[in-house]
N, C-alpha and C positions, 0 to 999 in steps of 0.2 A: 561735195555735191554728188547726188546719186547718178548712176550711169544713164538712167532714162533721161534725166534733165540735160546732161552734157550732150547726149545724142540728139535730143530735140533742139538744142541751141545751134548745133552744127547744121541740122536740116533747115532750120528757119533762116539762118544767115545766108545759106546758098540760094534758097528759093526767093528770098527777099531781093537778093541781087538780080536774079533772073527776072523777077517781076518788074523791077525798075528798068531793066533793059528793054523788055517787051511791052511796056505800059502803053506805048503809043500804038502798038499793033493789035492788042487784045484788051477787052474790057473786063476780063476775068482775073481776079486776084487769087493766086495759087499758094497754098501752104502745105508743108509735109510734116507730120508728127507721128510718133510711134503710138500704138494702142496702149490702153490701160494706164494713161497718165493720171496723176492725182487731180482731184477736183480743186479748182482755184489756180491751176497752172496757167501762166500767160503764154498765149500762142504768138501774138503779134500786136503791134500798135497801129490801129486803123487810122489814127489821125495823121501819122507820118506817112503810112503806106498809101492812103487814099487822098492825101493833100487836103485835109479838112481842118477847120478852125476849132481848136480845143475849147475856146470860150463859148462858142455858139452850139457846141455839140449837145449839151443838155437841153437847150431851148428847141432844137430841131427834132427832139424825140426819136433818137436812133433806136431801131429794134431789129431783131433777127427772126427769121422764119423758124417754125417748129418742123422737125423732120421725123416722120413716122411716130407722131404723138409724143416725141421725146425732144427735149431742148437740151442738146449737148453743149452749146456755146452761148456766151452772153458777152455784152460790151460794158465795160466800166465807164460810165458817163463822165466821171471826174477826170480820168486819165486817158480815155480813149483806147484802153487795152482790151484785146479780144482774149478771153480766158475760158477754160474748160469748166462747164457747170455740172456735168455728169460724166462718169467714166465711160470711155468708148471701147467696146469690145469688137475687134475687127471680125471675129467669127460670127457674131450675131448680126453685125451690120452688112457683111458680105458673105453669106453662108456658102456660096458656090465657090469650090476650090479652084475651078478652072479660070476664074477671073483673077488675073495677076495683079491688077491695080484696083485698090478699094478707095473710092472717092466719096467724100461727104460734102454736098453742095448746099450752100446757105446764101440767101438773099438778104442784104442789109439795106434798110429803107430809112431815109431822112426826110423830114418835112421842112416846109418854109425855106426854100422851095423844095418840092418833092424830088428826090433823087435816089436811084437804086444802084446798088453795087453787087456784082456776082462774085462770091467767094467760094473757092474750091479747097477742100482740106483732104489731102491724101493721107490715109491711115496705113502706116507701115506695120507689118506683122512682127511679133516677138514670140519667143518660145514659152508660151504660158499654158500649153496643154500637153498632157502626157498621152502616149499611145494607149488605146483601149480596145480590147477585144469585144466583138459583138456578143460572145458567150464566154462567161467566166470559166465554164467547165465543158470540155469536149469529151464525148464517150465514143470509143472505137471498139468493135468486136472483131477479133482476129483469130482465126483458127490456128491451132497448134501445128497444123500441117502446112501452113503458108510457107512459100519458098522465100529464100533470102533475096533481098533486093526489091521486094514488093514495096510500091509507093502508096501512101495514104494522104489525101488532101486534108489540110487543116484550115480552119477559119483564120483569115488574116486580121491584123490589127489596123485601126484607123486613128488618124491624128488630125484634128481640125486645123492645125497650123499648116502653113504652105512652105514651099521651097525646102531649104535645108532643115527647117524645123519639123518636117514630116518624118514618117517611119523610114529608117535607113537599114536596119538589120534585125535578125531574130537569133535567139540563143536557146538551146535545149539543155535541161538539167542532165547530169551524168547518168548514162544508161549503157548496159552491156549489150542490149538487144536493139536499140533504136538510135537513129541520128536524123538530122534534118538537112534539107537542101533548099536554099533561098532562090525564089524566082522573081523576075521583074515583069510587070504588066506593060501594056502599050501606053498607059497613062502615067507610067513611072512608079506605080504603087508596088510595094514589096509584099510577097506572101511566101509561105514555107510549106514543103512536103515532108511527111514523116516516112522514113525509109527503114525497113527491117534489115538489120545487119547480122543477126544471129537467130538460129531456130528457137522456137518457143516450145515449152513443155508445161502443159497445164498442171500436171501432177506435182511439179516442183514449185511453180509460181503461177497462181491462177489469174493474177492481175498485176498490172504495172502502172504506177502513178508517176507522171512526168510533169515538169513545169516548163512552159514555153514563155520566153521573155521577148518583148518587142522594144527596141530602143530607137529614138529619133536622133536627128543630126544637130540639134540645138546645142548652145553653149550656155549653161551646162546642159548635158543631155538628160532627157526624161525617159522613163520606161513604164511598161505595163505588163502584167503577167496573166496567164490562163493555165488551168489545170487540164492535163490530158490523162484520162483513165482508160487504159487498154485492158479489156476483158478477154482472156484467152479462151477460145471455144474448144470443147473437148472432141476427141476422136477416139474410137474404141481400139485402144492400143494396149490395154492391160487385161489379163485374165483374172477371174475370181480366185481368191486364196483363202483356205480355211485357217483358223487360228492354230490348229494342230493337224499334223498329218495322220495321227492315229489317236483314238479315244478308247479308254478302258473304263467301263461303268459297272459298279456293283449294285445289283437290284435284288431286293428281298422277295421271296415268294409271296403269293397272295396280295401283290401290290394292287391297289384299286384300279379298276378300268378307267382310263382317262388320265391317270397320274403321269406327270412329266418324268421321263427318263433322262433326257439330256436335250439341251438346246444348242444346235450347231450354228456356228456363225462364220460365214465367209464374207470377205470384203473385196470390193473392186475399186481401184483408185480412180477410175473414170467417173463421170457424172451423168445425170439424166438417165435415159434408157440404157446407156452403156454400163451403168452401175447397178441396174435392177437385176436381182438374182432369183433363179428358180431352183429349188432343191428336189432331187429325185433319187430313187434307188437304182443302182447299176444292175446289169444283167447277172452279176456275180452274187447277188443277194437271193437266198433261197425263198421259195414260196411260203414255207412254214414261218420264216422270220417276218415276211411281209404280212402274213395273216396275224401274227402275234403283236406286231408293232405297227404304228402308223407314222408317216412322215408328212409334216405340213410343208407344202411346196413354197409357201410365202416366207415363213420365218424360221424354218429348219428345226422345228420342235419334233422330237420323237417321243410318243406317248404309248402307254400300254393299251392294246386293242382287245386282247383276250386275257382270261385268267392264267396266271403263270404258276406252274407247279414245279417245285424243285426236283421232285422225283421223275418228271417227264424229260425236261431239258435243263441242263445246267449252264450251257454256253450258247450265245447267239452271236453270229458274225454277219456284218453287213458292210456294204460300200455305198457311200452317198456322193452324188455328183452335184456341183453348183455351176449353173450356166447363166451367163448374162443375156440381156435382151438387145444387144447391139445388132447392126445390120449384118456384120460378119461375127456371129456369136463366138465367144471364147468360154472355156469351162475349166474347173478344177475339181479334185476329188480327195476324199479321206476315208479311212477305215474306222469302224466302230465295233468294239467287242463288249458284249453285255454278259456279265457273270452273275448268275442267280445264286443267292445265299439262302440258307434255311433260316426260318424265323420261329419265334415262340408264339404260336397261334392258338394255344389253349389256356384259358383262364383257370386259376385254382378255384376250388369250391369249398364253402364252409357250411356246416350244418349244426343247428342247436339241438342237442339231444335231450337236455333237461334244463329247467330254469325255475327258480323260486322267487316270486314277487307277489305281494309286498313282504317286507321283513321289518322287525322292530329296529329302532335306531340304536339300541344297545346290543345288537348282535355281536357275538364274540369274534375276535380276530382269528383268521385262518379258517373260518367257516366256508364251506363250498356252497355257492349259490347257483352255479351253472356248469354244464358239461358240454363241450363242443368237439366236433371232429372236422378234419380238413383233408382235401385230396386234390390231385392234379393229373390230368391224362397224359401230359407230356412226359418225356424221358430225359435222363441225364440231368444236367443242371436246370433245364427248363421244367423238370418235374419236381425239383426240390423246393419246399415252401418254408417260409418263416411266418410266425403268427405273433401279433403284439396288440396291445391296447395303449391308450394315451398314458404317459407318465404322470399326468396331473391327477389321475383318478386314484382313489384309495383302494384299488383292487390289483390283483396279480394273477398271471396265468402260470399254471404248473402242469407239465406233461405227465400224464398218468400212464399212458401206453402208446403204442405206435399210432401216431396221427390223432390221438385223443388228448384233450387238455381240460383241466379243471380251472374254473374262475373262482378265486378266493378273495375274502375280505382281508386287506393288508393293513388297514389303519382303522381306528375307532371312527364311527359315523356319528353325525350330529344333524338331526332333521331341521333344527332351527337355522343352521347355516346353509344346508343344501337339502331341500325336501325330497328330491328325486335325482337320479343319475341316468343319463343317456350314455350307455357303454357301447362304443363302437369297436368291434373285433375285426381286425384287418389281417388278411392272409396274402402274402406276396411270394411269387416264385423267384428263382434266381436266373431266369432267362435274360436275354438282352435284346430288346428292352424288357424289364420285368413286367409281368402282369399281376394284377391283384384283384381281390374281391373283399367285401366287407359286409358285416351284419350288425345291426344296432338293436340292442335290447334296453328296455327302460326298467330300472329298479326303483320302486316306490318305498319310502320309509314310513313306518308307523310311529306315531308320537308316544312318548312316555313322559311322565311328570318328573322332569329332571331340571326344571328351572324355577327358582324362587322368584315371587313377584318383586319387582324393583320399583321404588319411588324415584322420580327424577331428582329429588333432593333428600338429604338425610335430616334436614332441620328446616322447619317452616316457621317463619315469623309473620304473624297475621295481625295487622293493626285493626282495631275495632273502635269506632267512635261511640262514646257513652250515650246513653239514652236511646240506644238502638231499639228497633221494633222487634218484639219476640217473633222468632221464626225467620229472621233475616238470614240470607245466605252469606256466609263469611268467606268461604273459599272452596275450591274443588281440588281434592287431594286424590289424584289418580295414579295408580301403579300400573306397570306394564308386565305382562307375562308372555313370553314368546311361544309358549306351548300352544296346543290346539284343543278345541272342544272343551270337555269338562276340566281339563288341566289348565285351561286359560280363563275360566269363569272365576271372578274374584268377588269376595265378600269383605266389607270393611267394618271394623269394630273400634269402639273407643275403649281403651284399657282403663278399667275402673280405678279411680283414685279419689279419696275423700279430702276435701278442703273445708275446714271449719264445719265438720259434721255434714257436709253437703257433697253428694256424689256428683262426679263429672257428667253422668248421664242426665242429671237434673239441670245442668247448665248448658250442655251442648248435645247435639244430635247429629249423626252422620248417616247419610243414605247408604245402606249396605250394598247397593248395586253400582252406583256411580261415584261414591266418595264425596258427595257434596256435604259440606259441614255447615250446620245451622246453629244459631243462638236460640236457646229456649226461654231466655228471660232478658229483661232490660238491665244493662250493667250501669253501675254508677262509679265513676272514676274516684270519687271521694271515699268509696267503700272498698272496691276491688280494683286493683291497678293492673294485674296480670295473672295469667293462668299458664301452667306448664303440664302437659299430659302427652300420652302416646296414642297413636292410631295404628291398628294392625290391618294388613291386607293378607287374606288367606285364599288360596285357590281351592278348587273342588276336586283335585286329584286324589289318588289313593296310593300312598298316604298323602294328606294335604301338606303343602308347603306354605310358609308365611314369612312376612317381614314387617317391621314396624318403623314408624317415623315419629320424631319428636315435634310437637306443635307448641309454639309459644304464642299465646294470645296476649296482646298488649292493648289495654283499654286507653283510648285517646280521650283527653279531657276536652269538654265543651264548656263554654262560659255560661253555666246554668245556675250559678249561685250569686245572689245579689250581695254587694258589700253590706256588712253589719257594723253599724256605728256603735262603738262601745264607750266612747268618751266624746263629749261630756255626758255624764250619767243623767238619765231621764227616768223619773219615777213613773210618770204616766204621760201618754201621748208622745209627741215628738218636739215639744217646745221646751226649751231650757231658759230659765230666767236667772239672770245674774245681776249683781250690783257691783259697781266699781266706783271708786272715788273720782270726783270730777277733776281732781288735781293730778291725775295719772300722767306720768311723763311720757314723752315720745319713745317708742320702741318697747313699751311695757307689754308683757305677755298677758293677754286678756283671757284667752281660752285656747285649748288645743283639741282639735277634732281628730279622733282616731277611729279608723274603720278597719275591719278585717274581712278577708274573703277566703273561703275554703277551697277555691279552685286551685289549679296548678300555678306554678311560679309566674308563668307568662300572663295568665288571665287574672291573677290576684294582685297585680301591681296597681296600687291606688293612687289617684291624683285628686286634688281638692281644688274647688273653684267656688267663688261667690255666685250663687244663683240670684241673690238679692242683697243689696247693701244700701242702707238708708243714706249713708254719706260715703261715697267712694274715696274721698280725700282723708277720711278719718281712720279707717282700718285697712290693714293689709293681711293677705292670707298666703302662706307658703304652700305652693301646690304639691310639695312632696311630703312635708311632715305635718301639715294641717295646723300650724301655729298661727293664731290670730293676734296681731300686735297693733298697737297704735302707731299711726304715721305722724301724728303731731299731738300737741296738747289740746284739751278741750277749750273752747272759747265761750263767751257768754251768748254767742249766737247759735251755738249748737243745741239741738234738741236734747232734753233730758232722757228721752227714750229712743234707743237705737235698736233696729231689728236687722239681724244678719241671717240669711239662709245659705247654708253651705251644702254643696253637693259633693259626695264622694263617688268617684267613677272608677271602675276597674279598667283593665287593659284588654278585655275580650273583644270579640268581633261577632255580633254587635255588643257594644259596651253596656253593662248594667250599672245602676247607681242607686244611692240612698241619700236622703237629705235630712238635715237637722236645722231647726230654727232656734236661734239664740236671741233672746230679748235682753238687752242691756239697759239698765237704769243707772244714771249717775246720781251720786249722793255727795253731800258736802262733808260727811264724816270721813274719817281717815281709815277706810276699810283696806284691808290688805289684799293684794292680788294673789293669784295662785303661786306666783313665784315667791312671794313673801311668806305665804302660809306654810310652805315646805320648810321654812326656817324657824317656825314658832317653837318655843321651848316646850318640852314635854309636859310641864306642869300647868300649861295654859289651858283653861276649861272653856270651851265654847258651846257647851250643852244648852239646849233650849227645850221647851216642851215638844215642839214639832219634831226635833231631831230624836227625842226619846221615843216617840211613837214609831218613827221610821226604823230605829234600831230594833225595837221589839218585833215589828213586822218582818224585817229582814232576817232576824234570828229565827222566827217561826218557819219561814220558808226554807231557810238553810237546814233546819232540823228535819223537816219533812223530806227534803232532797237527800239528806244523809241516810235516813231510814230506808228510802227507796233503793239507794245504791247498795246498802248492806243486804237487803232482801234479794236483790238481783244476783249479787255475788254468791249468796248461799244456794240459790236455785241452780246456778251454773255449776257449782262444785258437786252437787248431788247427781249430776248426769253420769251415765256409765262410761262414756267416752269423752273425756274432757278435751276440749279444743286446744290445739297447739298454738294457735294464733287467733285470738278473737278479734273480729273487725271492730274498729272504733265506732262508737255511736255517732250517728249523723248529727244529732241535736246537741252533742257535747259542746260545752263552752270552750274547752281547750282543744285546739287542732293539733294533730300529730305532725303536721307539716312544719318544717323549719324554713318557711319561705321568708326571705330577707329582702328588705327594701334598702337601697343604697342611701348614703348620707345619714341624716338623723332620723329616718323613719324607723320605727320599732318593729321587731319581728312580731308575729301575730300573738305569741304567748306574752311577750312583754307588753303588748297593747292591753291585754286583759288585766295584767297586774297594775298597769298605770291607771286604767279606769277604776279598778277596785280601790286603788289608793285615793283617788279623788273622791269616790263615794264615801269611803270611811272617814276621810278628813272632814267632810261636811258634817259628819255625825260627832265630830270631836274626838275621834280615835286615831291612833297611829297604826299604820299597816307595816308590819315587819315581815320580810320574806327570808326565812332561814333555810339553808341547805341541810338536807339529811346526810348522814355519812355516806361516802363514796359518790356524792353528787348526783344520785339517781333521781331525786325529786326534791321539791321544796315544800316546806311547811309555812303557811301564812297565818299569822296571828293578828287579830284586831284588838288593840289595846286602847283603853281610855287615856286621853291626853293628860288627865290629872295624875295618872300613875307614872311611875318611872319606867325605864326601859326594861327593867327586870320583871315587871308584873305582867301577867297575862290574864285577861278576863275570861273565866271559864264559860260564863253564860253567853258571851259574844264571840268566843273563839271559833274559828272555822278552819278546817284543814283541807287543802287542795293538793293533789298529787300531780306531778308532771313527770312523765317517763321520757327519758332520752332515747 
């Protein structure tokens, strides 16, 4: 059980007994409880104390009055117990400390019948409040001259509690200079006086911080504290003192007027006006010294007042006094000795006697370009001078006679690196501090033609698309010459070179002023694929300098050639008529479309497609090798006439194409397919009248072509300058390209041989391609099928050459 509860039970038991004794003499019921009891704590049982019936208590509506708008107590209607509804603070309920007894009076009212009971509740004080000072900090100003034993009143502490729980004692923190004495007032309150027990010295300790503690008499005791700050007031008891008793100052002559010589500093340990100092010269300072130097009375600065000359006075003596501003002023003094030193006050002089500018950049090393002289009016070391120029310059100084120097070229000069030089000649004496002077001359360099024109590249590769417009700009070949004027002006030339009896100047042109290269003709990739020549850039100097660069022109291919269908062979027009047996098996080769393209490898890749197919289920076309084969056997429902339109398309962008129309007629006779015809015995004769006419016509055309070729060769051989590499004829049947198509697609030359084979086979002859020794070319002979392999028909024989 808590101490408050035990104490309360003891109080209640005593006063209940007293109430029972005096019940007949008084109508007031008196209870005594300590303050700050917990809410819900039972004070007494009103049923037993007032003689009431517990069963009728709730029906009679017992109630308690409200005191000062607060309801501290209430009655439990089920048990009749009087209990605490809200904590009771004796200091709030009875704030006047002089009242020794604090009573809480409550009226209890019952109905049916109405009856009123007076209840008094005496509130006993407990030590629930600590002493508290009215001010947490107390400030005291005490002079350092205050006598020992002087008293100073302090603010007392207050404690809302009463009796033994109020303030009983004060304690002061440890101090060598102060102590306290406790006094008791007429009302019993305690207060303390601060007593000085040792003299104060502001210069040693300007303030004292003390702690005053108030303690009450409760159990356990409570306490409160306050700070006491004692500020010690100054008295003028210290004289000013300089940092040093004597000062020796070295001062150079010609020191500027107003320049600082020395700043004297005197200090006073006092404060306020007692520490404010005034500086002044004493009577022992001469008038000449006071005329030459000034003394600032506020900060002690001594400055130059007049021009100082070493030859007039070498030593100045003075005495300075520092006085404070106290009521009884005190002073201190010091001595100042100023020693004047001689200075180097004359600058050396430099003079340019001769100078040559401009000069050529190829001027010889060790050539004299200027003569200078130096002088200094000072004497001794102050009059001795040294002369020099920057080490980074390609020049040197050489002494020629007393105080005369020559400026020489020490390294080769290059105008392209540095067009002009600013040469600063500096002369310095040996005084302390040294004085110097300088003179700057500008040397300009004249250009000579010593730089060859330079192209940014040594080799230019220029791609040119074929079919270009004549006069088209191909590239700009610009060289750089760092020289100036006419040495910098460049002229561009094409170095002549003949290709197939054609001069380069007929193919290309270059602007002689800016190096723009133009094409003079339209190039054809199928005829010219590249050109290699040189371009020269020459300056206009004397003598002129030049350089050349190699130019490689690469003709880029365009898709400008339409595929040429060479198989199946067509005598006239573009329609081919063929007859095939109706009993042809599935997969039989009906025809093979072969096309060639004279463009480059990429653009000449041929693919084949049906543009028109009478029956898409009957024939198939290989898109790579152009073979047309049957997809199934003919049926009685299939038409006897089939028409196939095949388009051969190259790989260019945009793609070019050619078409061939093949009309197929089915016959009941057992005609051989192309595949079978290649295996017919040599003695089998398939001649007819129509084929005979075709052979005669083809032979005549071949003969005329052969005569034309021979005449052309003879004319070429008669020229004075035979060409080293004749370009191929654009209309030649045989292409010089070795463009190859993957898988079963024939190379362009093989396509021609195959088409020739088909054409001659239709005429009833066998085509045999025989290699000439060393494999350089082929000889093709057309033989009648009735003859053997060893016979060659002279009238129908034709020879074609293929150069590898």
